[in-house]
N, CA, C, O and the ligand as a Tripos MOL2 file, in Angstrom:
@<TRIPOS>MOLECULE
protein
  301   299    76     0     0
PROTEIN
NO_CHARGES

@<TRIPOS>ATOM
      1 N         -66.7350   55.7100    7.3990 N.3       1 MET1
      2 CA        -65.4740   55.1080    7.2770 C.3       1 MET1
      3 C         -65.5750   54.0340    6.1010 C.2       1 MET1
      4 O         -64.6000   53.7750    5.3950 O.2       1 MET1
      5 N         -66.6230   53.5230    5.9660 N.am      2 LYS2
      6 CA        -66.8330   52.5230    4.8490 C.3       2 LYS2
      7 C         -66.7630   53.2010    3.4380 C.2       2 LYS2
      8 O         -66.2020   52.7210    2.4530 O.2       2 LYS2
      9 N         -67.5220   54.5700    3.5170 N.am      3 TYR3
     10 CA        -67.4120   55.4770    2.3310 C.3       3 TYR3
     11 C         -66.0710   55.7370    1.8030 C.2       3 TYR3
     12 O         -65.7540   55.7330    0.6140 O.2       3 TYR3
     13 N         -65.3150   55.9640    2.8110 N.am      4 LEU4
     14 CA        -63.8230   56.6770    2.5980 C.3       4 LEU4
     15 C         -62.8940   55.5870    1.8450 C.2       4 LEU4
     16 O         -61.9780   55.9480    1.1050 O.2       4 LEU4
     17 N         -63.1990   54.2130    2.0900 N.am      5 VAL5
     18 CA        -62.5410   52.8910    1.4490 C.3       5 VAL5
     19 C         -63.0200   53.0170    0.1170 C.2       5 VAL5
     20 O         -62.2560   53.0850   -0.8460 O.2       5 VAL5
     21 N         -64.4710   53.0570    0.0130 N.am      6 LEU6
     22 CA        -65.0570   52.8760   -1.3320 C.3       6 LEU6
     23 C         -64.3900   54.0400   -2.1920 C.2       6 LEU6
     24 O         -63.8740   53.7440   -3.2700 O.2       6 LEU6
     25 N         -64.3880   55.4300   -1.7140 N.am      7 LEU7
     26 CA        -63.8640   56.3740   -2.5090 C.3       7 LEU7
     27 C         -62.3470   56.1890   -2.7900 C.2       7 LEU7
     28 O         -61.8830   56.4960   -3.8880 O.2       7 LEU7
     29 N         -61.6650   55.7440   -1.9060 N.am      8 ALA8
     30 CA        -60.1650   55.4320   -2.3020 C.3       8 ALA8
     31 C         -59.9400   54.4710   -3.2510 C.2       8 ALA8
     32 O         -59.0160   54.5860   -4.0570 O.2       8 ALA8
     33 N         -60.8660   53.3090   -3.2390 N.am      9 VAL9
     34 CA        -60.8860   52.3170   -4.1580 C.3       9 VAL9
     35 C         -61.3080   52.9780   -5.5900 C.2       9 VAL9
     36 O         -60.8160   52.5420   -6.6310 O.2       9 VAL9
     37 N         -62.1520   53.9470   -5.5850 N.am     10 LEU10
     38 CA        -62.6290   54.5200   -6.8400 C.3      10 LEU10
     39 C         -61.5290   55.3670   -7.6360 C.2      10 LEU10
     40 O         -61.2410   55.2680   -8.8290 O.2      10 LEU10
     41 N         -60.9980   56.2090   -6.6930 N.am     11 VAL11
     42 CA        -59.9120   57.1550   -7.1500 C.3      11 VAL11
     43 C         -58.8730   56.0900   -7.6050 C.2      11 VAL11
     44 O         -58.3230   56.3050   -8.6850 O.2      11 VAL11
     45 N         -58.5870   55.1350   -7.0180 N.am     12 ILE12
     46 CA        -57.2560   54.1910   -7.3120 C.3      12 ILE12
     47 C         -57.5940   53.6840   -8.7070 C.2      12 ILE12
     48 O         -56.7350   53.7110   -9.5890 O.2      12 ILE12
     49 N         -58.8110   53.2250   -8.9310 N.am     13 ALA13
     50 CA        -59.2410   52.4200  -10.1680 C.3      13 ALA13
     51 C         -59.2000   53.7890  -11.1970 C.2      13 ALA13
     52 O         -58.4160   53.6640  -12.1380 O.2      13 ALA13
     53 N         -59.7930   54.8050  -11.1410 N.am     14 TYR14
     54 CA        -59.7370   55.9670  -11.8170 C.3      14 TYR14
     55 C         -58.4710   56.1710  -12.4320 C.2      14 TYR14
     56 O         -58.3110   56.2600  -13.6490 O.2      14 TYR14
     57 N         -57.3920   56.2570  -11.4010 N.am     15 MET15
     58 CA        -55.8960   56.6530  -11.8190 C.3      15 MET15
     59 C         -55.2960   55.5200  -12.7070 C.2      15 MET15
     60 O         -54.5650   55.8130  -13.6530 O.2      15 MET15
     61 N         -55.6440   54.0520  -12.3640 N.am     16 VAL16
     62 CA        -55.2550   52.9740  -13.2510 C.3      16 VAL16
     63 C         -55.6910   53.1570  -14.2900 C.2      16 VAL16
     64 O         -54.8840   53.0870  -15.2170 O.2      16 VAL16
     65 N         -57.0650   53.4560  -14.6060 N.am     17 TRP17
     66 CA        -57.7200   53.4960  -15.9480 C.3      17 TRP17
     67 C         -57.2310   54.4900  -16.6750 C.2      17 TRP17
     68 O         -57.0790   54.3630  -17.8900 O.2      17 TRP17
     69 N         -56.8930   55.7210  -15.9540 N.am     18 ARG18
     70 CA        -56.3030   56.7430  -16.7700 C.3      18 ARG18
     71 C         -54.8930   56.7210  -17.2650 C.2      18 ARG18
     72 O         -54.4950   57.2720  -18.2910 O.2      18 ARG18
     73 N         -54.2070   56.0470  -16.4500 N.am     19 SER19
     74 CA        -52.7730   55.8680  -16.9170 C.3      19 SER19
     75 C         -52.8180   54.9010  -17.7990 C.2      19 SER19
     76 O         -51.9700   55.0400  -18.6800 O.2      19 SER19
     77 N         -53.6560   53.7300  -17.9270 N.am     20 ALA20
     78 CA        -53.7640   52.8270  -19.0580 C.3      20 ALA20
     79 C         -54.3200   53.6270  -20.2850 C.2      20 ALA20
     80 O         -53.8390   53.2890  -21.3660 O.2      20 ALA20
     81 N         -55.1410   54.5090  -20.2990 N.am     21 ARG21
     82 CA        -55.5730   55.2200  -21.2840 C.3      21 ARG21
     83 C         -54.3580   56.0170  -21.9810 C.2      21 ARG21
     84 O         -54.1640   56.0170  -23.1970 O.2      21 ARG21
     85 N         -53.6270   56.6440  -21.1050 N.am     22 LEU22
     86 CA        -52.5850   57.3520  -21.5620 C.3      22 LEU22
     87 C         -51.3900   56.4670  -22.3600 C.2      22 LEU22
     88 O         -50.8740   56.7400  -23.4440 O.2      22 LEU22
     89 N         -51.1290   55.3690  -21.5150 N.am     23 GLU23
     90 CA        -50.2630   54.3810  -22.1360 C.3      23 GLU23
     91 C         -50.7790   53.9110  -23.6390 C.2      23 GLU23
     92 O         -49.8870   53.5540  -24.4090 O.2      23 GLU23
     93 N         -51.9850   53.8840  -24.0640 N.am     24 ASN24
     94 CA        -52.5820   53.5740  -25.0570 C.3      24 ASN24
     95 C         -52.0640   54.5000  -26.0140 C.2      24 ASN24
     96 O         -51.3390   54.2510  -26.9770 O.2      24 ASN24
     97 N         -52.5750   55.7330  -25.5880 N.am     25 ARG25
     98 CA        -52.2270   56.8980  -26.3780 C.3      25 ARG25
     99 C         -50.7920   57.1150  -26.8960 C.2      25 ARG25
    100 O         -50.4140   57.4650  -28.0140 O.2      25 ARG25
    101 N         -50.2680   56.8880  -26.0630 N.am     26 LYS26
    102 CA        -48.5870   57.0290  -26.2170 C.3      26 LYS26
    103 C         -48.1140   55.6970  -27.3570 C.2      26 LYS26
    104 O         -47.2480   55.8240  -28.2220 O.2      26 LYS26
    105 N         -48.7450   54.7080  -27.1520 N.am     27 GLN27
    106 CA        -48.6260   53.6860  -28.2360 C.3      27 GLN27
    107 C         -48.9550   54.0430  -29.4980 C.2      27 GLN27
    108 O         -48.2110   53.7890  -30.4450 O.2      27 GLN27
    109 N         -50.1860   54.7140  -29.6380 N.am     28 ASP28
    110 CA        -50.8120   55.0730  -30.9500 C.3      28 ASP28
    111 C         -49.9660   56.0680  -31.4810 C.2      28 ASP28
    112 O         -49.7380   56.0620  -32.6900 O.2      28 ASP28
    113 N         -49.4220   57.0060  -30.6740 N.am     29 ARG29
    114 CA        -48.9470   58.1600  -31.3720 C.3      29 ARG29
    115 C         -47.4940   57.4310  -31.9780 C.2      29 ARG29
    116 O         -46.7530   56.7230  -31.2960 O.2      29 ARG29
    117 N         -47.3290   57.7030  -33.0950 N.am     30 ARG30
    118 CA        -45.8900   57.3220  -33.8030 C.3      30 ARG30
    119 C         -44.9230   58.4530  -33.6400 C.2      30 ARG30
    120 O         -45.1290   59.6460  -33.8640 O.2      30 ARG30
    121 N         -43.7430   57.8270  -33.1760 N.am     31 PRO31
    122 CA        -42.7560   59.0810  -33.2070 C.3      31 PRO31
    123 C         -42.2540   59.6300  -34.3150 C.2      31 PRO31
    124 O         -42.0300   58.8010  -35.1970 O.2      31 PRO31
    125 N         -41.9860   60.7950  -34.5920 N.am     32 PRO32
    126 CA        -41.6270   61.6330  -35.9930 C.3      32 PRO32
    127 C         -40.4580   60.7290  -36.3710 C.2      32 PRO32
    128 O         -39.6400   60.1910  -35.6240 O.2      32 PRO32
    129 N         -40.5760   60.6790  -37.8440 N.am     33 PRO33
    130 CA        -39.3570   60.1050  -38.3830 C.3      33 PRO33
    131 C         -37.8950   60.8330  -38.1350 C.2      33 PRO33
    132 O         -37.6550   61.9940  -38.4650 O.2      33 PRO33
    133 N         -37.1440   60.1090  -37.6180 N.am     34 PRO34
    134 CA        -35.9480   60.6660  -37.4040 C.3      34 PRO34
    135 C         -35.1640   61.3660  -38.5070 C.2      34 PRO34
    136 O         -34.4820   60.7360  -39.3160 O.2      34 PRO34
    137 N         -35.2930   62.7760  -38.5090 N.am     35 GLY35
    138 CA        -34.9010   63.2560  -39.9140 C.3      35 GLY35
    139 C         -33.3620   63.7270  -39.8430 C.2      35 GLY35
    140 O         -32.9320   64.4120  -38.9150 O.2      35 GLY35
    141 N         -32.7680   63.3900  -40.6650 N.am     36 LEU36
    142 CA        -31.2630   63.4550  -40.5370 C.3      36 LEU36
    143 C         -30.7740   64.8610  -40.4800 C.2      36 LEU36
    144 O         -31.1170   65.7000  -41.3140 O.2      36 LEU36
    145 N         -30.0500   65.0850  -39.5900 N.am     37 PRO37
    146 CA        -29.6000   66.6940  -39.3560 C.3      37 PRO37
    147 C         -28.8200   67.1170  -40.5100 C.2      37 PRO37
    148 O         -27.7120   66.6690  -40.8040 O.2      37 PRO37
    149 N         -29.5570   68.1290  -41.2310 N.am     38 GLN38
    150 CA        -29.0370   68.9940  -42.1910 C.3      38 GLN38
    151 C         -28.1880   70.0500  -41.9520 C.2      38 GLN38
    152 O         -28.5350   70.8720  -41.1050 O.2      38 GLN38
    153 N         -27.1010   70.1950  -42.5550 N.am     39 GLU39
    154 CA        -26.2420   71.5630  -42.0840 C.3      39 GLU39
    155 C         -26.9610   72.6440  -43.0450 C.2      39 GLU39
    156 O         -27.2650   72.3660  -44.2050 O.2      39 GLU39
    157 N         -27.1860   73.8030  -42.5010 N.am     40 MET40
    158 CA        -27.7940   74.8970  -43.1570 C.3      40 MET40
    159 C         -26.7160   75.7600  -43.6350 C.2      40 MET40
    160 O         -25.8660   76.0100  -42.7790 O.2      40 MET40
    161 N         -26.5400   76.2740  -44.7820 N.am     41 VAL41
    162 CA        -25.5820   77.2830  -45.1500 C.3      41 VAL41
    163 C         -26.4660   78.4770  -45.5470 C.2      41 VAL41
    164 O         -27.6920   78.4260  -45.6440 O.2      41 VAL41
    165 N         -25.7320   79.5100  -45.7550 N.am     42 SER42
    166 CA        -26.5540   80.6060  -46.1530 C.3      42 SER42
    167 C         -25.6910   81.3040  -47.4840 C.2      42 SER42
    168 O         -24.4610   81.3310  -47.5050 O.2      42 SER42
    169 N         -26.3680   81.7400  -48.3460 N.am     43 CYS43
    170 CA        -25.7470   81.9870  -49.7790 C.3      43 CYS43
    171 C         -25.1580   83.5990  -49.5080 C.2      43 CYS43
    172 O         -25.9540   84.4990  -49.2400 O.2      43 CYS43
    173 N         -23.8020   83.8280  -49.6010 N.am     44 PRO44
    174 CA        -23.2450   85.0370  -49.4170 C.3      44 PRO44
    175 C         -23.5950   86.0400  -50.1740 C.2      44 PRO44
    176 O         -23.2570   87.1650  -49.8050 O.2      44 PRO44
    177 N         -24.3500   85.8820  -51.4090 N.am     45 VAL45
    178 CA        -24.8640   86.9290  -52.2160 C.3      45 VAL45
    179 C         -26.2490   87.3980  -51.6580 C.2      45 VAL45
    180 O         -26.3850   88.5690  -51.3050 O.2      45 VAL45
    181 N         -27.1820   86.5850  -51.5800 N.am     46 CYS46
    182 CA        -28.4380   87.1430  -51.2440 C.3      46 CYS46
    183 C         -28.8550   86.6640  -49.5250 C.2      46 CYS46
    184 O         -29.9260   86.9760  -49.0040 O.2      46 CYS46
    185 N         -28.0290   86.0550  -48.9970 N.am     47 GLY47
    186 CA        -28.2740   85.6690  -47.6000 C.3      47 GLY47
    187 C         -29.3250   84.3850  -47.4530 C.2      47 GLY47
    188 O         -29.6170   83.9910  -46.3240 O.2      47 GLY47
    189 N         -29.7680   83.8770  -48.3940 N.am     48 LEU48
    190 CA        -30.6440   82.7680  -48.3270 C.3      48 LEU48
    191 C         -30.1840   81.4130  -47.5120 C.2      48 LEU48
    192 O         -29.0740   80.9160  -47.7070 O.2      48 LEU48
    193 N         -30.9180   80.9850  -46.7930 N.am     49 HIS49
    194 CA        -30.3540   79.7000  -46.0140 C.3      49 HIS49
    195 C         -31.0410   78.4910  -46.5980 C.2      49 HIS49
    196 O         -32.2500   78.4210  -46.8210 O.2      49 HIS49
    197 N         -30.1530   77.5510  -46.8220 N.am     50 LEU50
    198 CA        -30.6860   76.5840  -47.5460 C.3      50 LEU50
    199 C         -29.9410   75.2230  -47.0530 C.2      50 LEU50
    200 O         -28.9570   75.4030  -46.3360 O.2      50 LEU50
    201 N         -30.2840   73.9480  -47.3430 N.am     51 PRO51
    202 CA        -29.6620   72.8810  -46.7910 C.3      51 PRO51
    203 C         -28.1690   72.7550  -47.4950 C.2      51 PRO51
    204 O         -28.0430   73.2510  -48.6150 O.2      51 PRO51
    205 N         -27.2060   72.2040  -46.9670 N.am     52 GLN52
    206 CA        -25.9720   72.1810  -47.5960 C.3      52 GLN52
    207 C         -26.0060   71.1970  -48.7930 C.2      52 GLN52
    208 O         -25.2710   71.4480  -49.7480 O.2      52 GLN52
    209 N         -26.6060   70.3640  -48.8160 N.am     53 PRO53
    210 CA        -26.7110   69.4140  -50.0700 C.3      53 PRO53
    211 C         -27.3990   70.1330  -51.2560 C.2      53 PRO53
    212 O         -27.0190   69.8880  -52.4010 O.2      53 PRO53
    213 N         -28.3120   70.9360  -51.0400 N.am     54 ASP54
    214 CA        -28.7490   71.6190  -52.0060 C.3      54 ASP54
    215 C         -28.0820   72.9680  -52.5190 C.2      54 ASP54
    216 O         -28.5760   73.7020  -53.3750 O.2      54 ASP54
    217 N         -26.9450   73.1640  -51.8910 N.am     55 ALA55
    218 CA        -26.3120   74.4060  -52.2260 C.3      55 ALA55
    219 C         -25.1990   74.0740  -53.1750 C.2      55 ALA55
    220 O         -24.7320   72.9440  -53.3190 O.2      55 ALA55
    221 N         -24.8390   75.0880  -53.7720 N.am     56 VAL56
    222 CA        -23.8050   74.9920  -54.9130 C.3      56 VAL56
    223 C         -22.3850   75.4150  -54.1180 C.2      56 VAL56
    224 O         -22.2530   76.4720  -53.5020 O.2      56 VAL56
    225 N         -21.4340   74.4670  -54.2430 N.am     57 LYS57
    226 CA        -20.1180   74.8800  -53.5780 C.3      57 LYS57
    227 C         -19.2950   75.6330  -54.6310 C.2      57 LYS57
    228 O         -19.3390   75.1910  -55.7790 O.2      57 LYS57
    229 N         -18.5390   76.7360  -54.3720 N.am     58 GLY58
    230 CA        -17.6820   77.5830  -55.1960 C.3      58 GLY58
    231 C         -16.2210   77.2540  -54.6880 C.2      58 GLY58
    232 O         -15.8120   76.6950  -53.6690 O.2      58 GLY58
    233 N         -15.6920   77.7200  -55.6030 N.am     59 SER59
    234 CA        -14.1800   77.2640  -55.4530 C.3      59 SER59
    235 C         -13.4460   77.8650  -54.2990 C.2      59 SER59
    236 O         -12.3450   77.4810  -53.9060 O.2      59 SER59
    237 N         -14.1980   78.9090  -53.7540 N.am     60 ASP60
    238 CA        -13.7430   79.6320  -52.5280 C.3      60 ASP60
    239 C         -14.1220   78.8880  -51.2790 C.2      60 ASP60
    240 O         -13.7460   79.2420  -50.1620 O.2      60 ASP60
    241 N         -14.9090   77.8070  -51.5210 N.am     61 GLY61
    242 CA        -15.2430   76.8550  -50.2210 C.3      61 GLY61
    243 C         -16.4960   77.3990  -49.6600 C.2      61 GLY61
    244 O         -16.9250   77.0060  -48.5750 O.2      61 GLY61
    245 N         -17.2120   78.4740  -50.5180 N.am     62 LEU62
    246 CA        -18.5290   79.0250  -49.6760 C.3      62 LEU62
    247 C         -19.4430   78.2960  -50.5590 C.2      62 LEU62
    248 O         -19.0700   77.7410  -51.5920 O.2      62 LEU62
    249 N         -20.8060   78.3120  -50.0730 N.am     63 PHE63
    250 CA        -21.8740   77.6110  -50.5430 C.3      63 PHE63
    251 C         -22.9210   78.7570  -50.9300 C.2      63 PHE63
    252 O         -23.2100   79.5970  -50.0770 O.2      63 PHE63
    253 N         -23.3840   78.7940  -51.9600 N.am     64 TYR64
    254 CA        -24.1700   79.4860  -52.8390 C.3      64 TYR64
    255 C         -25.6620   78.8810  -53.0160 C.2      64 TYR64
    256 O         -25.8790   77.6700  -53.0690 O.2      64 TYR64
    257 N         -26.5930   79.8090  -53.0940 N.am     65 CYS65
    258 CA        -28.0210   79.2010  -53.4880 C.3      65 CYS65
    259 C         -28.2270   78.5580  -54.7940 C.2      65 CYS65
    260 O         -28.9220   77.5600  -54.9820 O.2      65 CYS65
    261 N         -27.4710   79.3070  -55.8050 N.am     66 SER66
    262 CA        -27.6660   78.8850  -57.0600 C.3      66 SER66
    263 C         -26.5080   79.1630  -57.9210 C.2      66 SER66
    264 O         -25.6660   80.0250  -57.6690 O.2      66 SER66
    265 N         -26.5060   78.4700  -58.8450 N.am     67 ASN67
    266 CA        -25.1910   78.8270  -59.9280 C.3      67 ASN67
    267 C         -25.0440   80.0950  -60.2220 C.2      67 ASN67
    268 O         -23.8960   80.5390  -60.2420 O.2      67 ASN67
    269 N         -25.9600   80.8120  -60.4630 N.am     68 GLU68
    270 CA        -25.8680   82.1980  -60.9350 C.3      68 GLU68
    271 C         -25.1340   83.0280  -59.7290 C.2      68 GLU68
    272 O         -24.2780   83.8710  -59.9980 O.2      68 GLU68
    273 N         -25.4860   82.7640  -58.5110 N.am     69 HIS69
    274 CA        -25.0200   83.5150  -57.4920 C.3      69 HIS69
    275 C         -23.6500   83.1070  -57.4200 C.2      69 HIS69
    276 O         -22.8210   83.9680  -57.1250 O.2      69 HIS69
    277 N         -23.2640   81.8860  -57.6510 N.am     70 ARG70
    278 CA        -21.8160   81.4130  -57.5610 C.3      70 ARG70
    279 C         -20.9040   82.2690  -58.4160 C.2      70 ARG70
    280 O         -19.8570   82.7910  -58.0340 O.2      70 ARG70
    281 N         -21.4730   82.3500  -59.7010 N.am     71 LEU71
    282 CA        -20.9500   83.0660  -61.0360 C.3      71 LEU71
    283 C         -20.6030   84.3480  -60.5430 C.2      71 LEU71
    284 O         -19.4750   84.8200  -60.6880 O.2      71 LEU71
    285 N         -21.7020   85.0330  -59.8620 N.am     72 LEU72
    286 CA        -21.7900   86.4800  -59.5500 C.3      72 LEU72
    287 C         -20.6340   86.6700  -58.7700 C.2      72 LEU72
    288 O         -19.9450   87.6630  -59.0060 O.2      72 LEU72
    289 N         -20.2400   85.7340  -57.7080 N.am     73 ARG73
    290 CA        -19.0910   86.0610  -56.9250 C.3      73 ARG73
    291 C         -17.5460   85.6590  -57.7240 C.2      73 ARG73
    292 O         -16.4660   86.0150  -57.2530 O.2      73 ARG73
    293 N         -17.6700   84.9460  -58.8620 N.am     74 GLY74
    294 CA        -16.7080   84.6980  -59.3650 C.3      74 GLY74
    295 C         -15.9950   83.4590  -58.6980 C.2      74 GLY74
    296 O         -14.7770   83.3050  -58.7760 O.2      74 GLY74
    297 N         -16.8000   82.6220  -58.0620 N.am     75 GLY75
    298 CA        -16.5480   81.3030  -57.4420 C.3      75 GLY75
    299 C         -16.5740   80.2500  -58.3610 C.2      75 GLY75
    300 O         -16.3800   79.0950  -57.9830 O.2      75 GLY75
    301 ZN        -28.2310   83.4760  -53.5560 Zn       76 ZN76
@<TRIPOS>BOND
     1     1     2 1
     2     2     3 1
     3     3     4 2
     4     3     5 am
     5     5     6 1
     6     6     7 1
     7     7     8 2
     8     7     9 am
     9     9    10 1
    10    10    11 1
    11    11    12 2
    12    11    13 am
    13    13    14 1
    14    14    15 1
    15    15    16 2
    16    15    17 am
    17    17    18 1
    18    18    19 1
    19    19    20 2
    20    19    21 am
    21    21    22 1
    22    22    23 1
    23    23    24 2
    24    23    25 am
    25    25    26 1
    26    26    27 1
    27    27    28 2
    28    27    29 am
    29    29    30 1
    30    30    31 1
    31    31    32 2
    32    31    33 am
    33    33    34 1
    34    34    35 1
    35    35    36 2
    36    35    37 am
    37    37    38 1
    38    38    39 1
    39    39    40 2
    40    39    41 am
    41    41    42 1
    42    42    43 1
    43    43    44 2
    44    43    45 am
    45    45    46 1
    46    46    47 1
    47    47    48 2
    48    47    49 am
    49    49    50 1
    50    50    51 1
    51    51    52 2
    52    51    53 am
    53    53    54 1
    54    54    55 1
    55    55    56 2
    56    55    57 am
    57    57    58 1
    58    58    59 1
    59    59    60 2
    60    59    61 am
    61    61    62 1
    62    62    63 1
    63    63    64 2
    64    63    65 am
    65    65    66 1
    66    66    67 1
    67    67    68 2
    68    67    69 am
    69    69    70 1
    70    70    71 1
    71    71    72 2
    72    71    73 am
    73    73    74 1
    74    74    75 1
    75    75    76 2
    76    75    77 am
    77    77    78 1
    78    78    79 1
    79    79    80 2
    80    79    81 am
    81    81    82 1
    82    82    83 1
    83    83    84 2
    84    83    85 am
    85    85    86 1
    86    86    87 1
    87    87    88 2
    88    87    89 am
    89    89    90 1
    90    90    91 1
    91    91    92 2
    92    91    93 am
    93    93    94 1
    94    94    95 1
    95    95    96 2
    96    95    97 am
    97    97    98 1
    98    98    99 1
    99    99   100 2
   100    99   101 am
   101   101   102 1
   102   102   103 1
   103   103   104 2
   104   103   105 am
   105   105   106 1
   106   106   107 1
   107   107   108 2
   108   107   109 am
   109   109   110 1
   110   110   111 1
   111   111   112 2
   112   111   113 am
   113   113   114 1
   114   114   115 1
   115   115   116 2
   116   115   117 am
   117   117   118 1
   118   118   119 1
   119   119   120 2
   120   119   121 am
   121   121   122 1
   122   122   123 1
   123   123   124 2
   124   123   125 am
   125   125   126 1
   126   126   127 1
   127   127   128 2
   128   127   129 am
   129   129   130 1
   130   130   131 1
   131   131   132 2
   132   131   133 am
   133   133   134 1
   134   134   135 1
   135   135   136 2
   136   135   137 am
   137   137   138 1
   138   138   139 1
   139   139   140 2
   140   139   141 am
   141   141   142 1
   142   142   143 1
   143   143   144 2
   144   143   145 am
   145   145   146 1
   146   146   147 1
   147   147   148 2
   148   147   149 am
   149   149   150 1
   150   150   151 1
   151   151   152 2
   152   151   153 am
   153   153   154 1
   154   154   155 1
   155   155   156 2
   156   155   157 am
   157   157   158 1
   158   158   159 1
   159   159   160 2
   160   159   161 am
   161   161   162 1
   162   162   163 1
   163   163   164 2
   164   163   165 am
   165   165   166 1
   166   166   167 1
   167   167   168 2
   168   167   169 am
   169   169   170 1
   170   170   171 1
   171   171   172 2
   172   171   173 am
   173   173   174 1
   174   174   175 1
   175   175   176 2
   176   175   177 am
   177   177   178 1
   178   178   179 1
   179   179   180 2
   180   179   181 am
   181   181   182 1
   182   182   183 1
   183   183   184 2
   184   183   185 am
   185   185   186 1
   186   186   187 1
   187   187   188 2
   188   187   189 am
   189   189   190 1
   190   190   191 1
   191   191   192 2
   192   191   193 am
   193   193   194 1
   194   194   195 1
   195   195   196 2
   196   195   197 am
   197   197   198 1
   198   198   199 1
   199   199   200 2
   200   199   201 am
   201   201   202 1
   202   202   203 1
   203   203   204 2
   204   203   205 am
   205   205   206 1
   206   206   207 1
   207   207   208 2
   208   207   209 am
   209   209   210 1
   210   210   211 1
   211   211   212 2
   212   211   213 am
   213   213   214 1
   214   214   215 1
   215   215   216 2
   216   215   217 am
   217   217   218 1
   218   218   219 1
   219   219   220 2
   220   219   221 am
   221   221   222 1
   222   222   223 1
   223   223   224 2
   224   223   225 am
   225   225   226 1
   226   226   227 1
   227   227   228 2
   228   227   229 am
   229   229   230 1
   230   230   231 1
   231   231   232 2
   232   231   233 am
   233   233   234 1
   234   234   235 1
   235   235   236 2
   236   235   237 am
   237   237   238 1
   238   238   239 1
   239   239   240 2
   240   239   241 am
   241   241   242 1
   242   242   243 1
   243   243   244 2
   244   243   245 am
   245   245   246 1
   246   246   247 1
   247   247   248 2
   248   247   249 am
   249   249   250 1
   250   250   251 1
   251   251   252 2
   252   251   253 am
   253   253   254 1
   254   254   255 1
   255   255   256 2
   256   255   257 am
   257   257   258 1
   258   258   259 1
   259   259   260 2
   260   259   261 am
   261   261   262 1
   262   262   263 1
   263   263   264 2
   264   263   265 am
   265   265   266 1
   266   266   267 1
   267   267   268 2
   268   267   269 am
   269   269   270 1
   270   270   271 1
   271   271   272 2
   272   271   273 am
   273   273   274 1
   274   274   275 1
   275   275   276 2
   276   275   277 am
   277   277   278 1
   278   278   279 1
   279   279   280 2
   280   279   281 am
   281   281   282 1
   282   282   283 1
   283   283   284 2
   284   283   285 am
   285   285   286 1
   286   286   287 1
   287   287   288 2
   288   287   289 am
   289   289   290 1
   290   290   291 1
   291   291   292 2
   292   291   293 am
   293   293   294 1
   294   294   295 1
   295   295   296 2
   296   295   297 am
   297   297   298 1
   298   298   299 1
   299   299   300 2
@<TRIPOS>SUBSTRUCTURE
     1 MET1         2 RESIDUE 1 A MET
     2 LYS2         6 RESIDUE 1 A LYS
     3 TYR3        10 RESIDUE 1 A TYR
     4 LEU4        14 RESIDUE 1 A LEU
     5 VAL5        18 RESIDUE 1 A VAL
     6 LEU6        22 RESIDUE 1 A LEU
     7 LEU7        26 RESIDUE 1 A LEU
     8 ALA8        30 RESIDUE 1 A ALA
     9 VAL9        34 RESIDUE 1 A VAL
    10 LEU10       38 RESIDUE 1 A LEU
    11 VAL11       42 RESIDUE 1 A VAL
    12 ILE12       46 RESIDUE 1 A ILE
    13 ALA13       50 RESIDUE 1 A ALA
    14 TYR14       54 RESIDUE 1 A TYR
    15 MET15       58 RESIDUE 1 A MET
    16 VAL16       62 RESIDUE 1 A VAL
    17 TRP17       66 RESIDUE 1 A TRP
    18 ARG18       70 RESIDUE 1 A ARG
    19 SER19       74 RESIDUE 1 A SER
    20 ALA20       78 RESIDUE 1 A ALA
    21 ARG21       82 RESIDUE 1 A ARG
    22 LEU22       86 RESIDUE 1 A LEU
    23 GLU23       90 RESIDUE 1 A GLU
    24 ASN24       94 RESIDUE 1 A ASN
    25 ARG25       98 RESIDUE 1 A ARG
    26 LYS26      102 RESIDUE 1 A LYS
    27 GLN27      106 RESIDUE 1 A GLN
    28 ASP28      110 RESIDUE 1 A ASP
    29 ARG29      114 RESIDUE 1 A ARG
    30 ARG30      118 RESIDUE 1 A ARG
    31 PRO31      122 RESIDUE 1 A PRO
    32 PRO32      126 RESIDUE 1 A PRO
    33 PRO33      130 RESIDUE 1 A PRO
    34 PRO34      134 RESIDUE 1 A PRO
    35 GLY35      138 RESIDUE 1 A GLY
    36 LEU36      142 RESIDUE 1 A LEU
    37 PRO37      146 RESIDUE 1 A PRO
    38 GLN38      150 RESIDUE 1 A GLN
    39 GLU39      154 RESIDUE 1 A GLU
    40 MET40      158 RESIDUE 1 A MET
    41 VAL41      162 RESIDUE 1 A VAL
    42 SER42      166 RESIDUE 1 A SER
    43 CYS43      170 RESIDUE 1 A CYS
    44 PRO44      174 RESIDUE 1 A PRO
    45 VAL45      178 RESIDUE 1 A VAL
    46 CYS46      182 RESIDUE 1 A CYS
    47 GLY47      186 RESIDUE 1 A GLY
    48 LEU48      190 RESIDUE 1 A LEU
    49 HIS49      194 RESIDUE 1 A HIS
    50 LEU50      198 RESIDUE 1 A LEU
    51 PRO51      202 RESIDUE 1 A PRO
    52 GLN52      206 RESIDUE 1 A GLN
    53 PRO53      210 RESIDUE 1 A PRO
    54 ASP54      214 RESIDUE 1 A ASP
    55 ALA55      218 RESIDUE 1 A ALA
    56 VAL56      222 RESIDUE 1 A VAL
    57 LYS57      226 RESIDUE 1 A LYS
    58 GLY58      230 RESIDUE 1 A GLY
    59 SER59      234 RESIDUE 1 A SER
    60 ASP60      238 RESIDUE 1 A ASP
    61 GLY61      242 RESIDUE 1 A GLY
    62 LEU62      246 RESIDUE 1 A LEU
    63 PHE63      250 RESIDUE 1 A PHE
    64 TYR64      254 RESIDUE 1 A TYR
    65 CYS65      258 RESIDUE 1 A CYS
    66 SER66      262 RESIDUE 1 A SER
    67 ASN67      266 RESIDUE 1 A ASN
    68 GLU68      270 RESIDUE 1 A GLU
    69 HIS69      274 RESIDUE 1 A HIS
    70 ARG70      278 RESIDUE 1 A ARG
    71 LEU71      282 RESIDUE 1 A LEU
    72 LEU72      286 RESIDUE 1 A LEU
    73 ARG73      290 RESIDUE 1 A ARG
    74 GLY74      294 RESIDUE 1 A GLY
    75 GLY75      298 RESIDUE 1 A GLY
    76 ZN76       301 GROUP 0 **** ****
């Protein structure tokens, strides 16, 4: 019976030690920088997906991957 108590104490000590270790590891790990959600658009000419700020907006309201493709569509 004495050994059972000793075993229980050891198990509890191990669990506390393990959770403390996990807590430390959690603090070490830096959260990923919150990237701004970028809206992706696809070029209607070639189908390329690119972030909207990088796209070229045509007069038709569509987003193109490049000025060449915009002109190709006459936008
Ligand atoms: Zn394109």
